[in-house]
N, C-alpha and C positions, 0 to 999 in steps of 0.2 A: 466202336463195337463191331466185331466180326461175327457174322452169322453165316453158317454154311449148311447146306442140305446134308443130312446124315443118312436117313433111311426112309424107305417107303415100303410098307407091308400091307398086302391084301390078305385078309383072313379067309380061309377056305375050309370046307369039310372033307374034301376028297382031293388029295395031292396028285393022284394019277390023272384025274380029269383036268386039274389045273395045269399040269404039264402039257397035256394034249392041246389045251387052249392056248396058253401063253407061249410055249416053246414050239410046238408042232404047227399050230394054225397061224399064230401071229409071227412066229419066227424070231422071238426074243432069244438072244444067245445065252445059254446056261453057263454060269460060272461055277456052280456047285450044287449038290443036292444031298440032303440027309433024310432020315425018316420023318422029320418034322417040317422041313422047308426046302424051297428051291430058290437059289439066288441067281439073278440075271446080270448081264453086262460085265463080263470079265474085265478086270483092270480098272474098273470105275472107282472113283474116290468116295463112293457111297454104296449103300446096300439097297438094292431093290429086289423084291421077291414076293413069294407067297408062303404063307405059314399055316399049318394046321391050327384051327381054333380049338385048342384043348381046354382053355379056361372059360368059365361061364361068361365072363365079361367079353371075351373075344367071340364066343359063339353067337352072341346077339348082334355082332357087327358083320357077320357073313352076309354078303349081298347088299349091305347098306352103306357102310362108310369105309374110308381108307385112312389109316393112321399116318401122319407125317411128323417126323421128328427133326427139329433144328438143333444144330450144335452151336452153342454160344460160349466162346472163350471168356473166362472170368465172370461167369454169370452172377456170382455172389456180389461182385462189385456194383452191379446194377440193381440189386435187391436190398431194400432196407428191412432188416429184421426187427 
């Protein structure tokens, strides 16, 4: 079974403040930015960034938790339905 890191997202309520902290203060290299998210580490094989917490489930995670997603090839072959 191959498991690879796919993405890391930190939910925030203010994208401008997040950019000042992660990019300007910490110096993380910005790969791209939209109205809803900032992606860091250009050329990486994964997505790491900050995203606006627009959904109620995401808003309760601001300042508390970080979501981690693993990519598993052929996941269904490991799950019994």
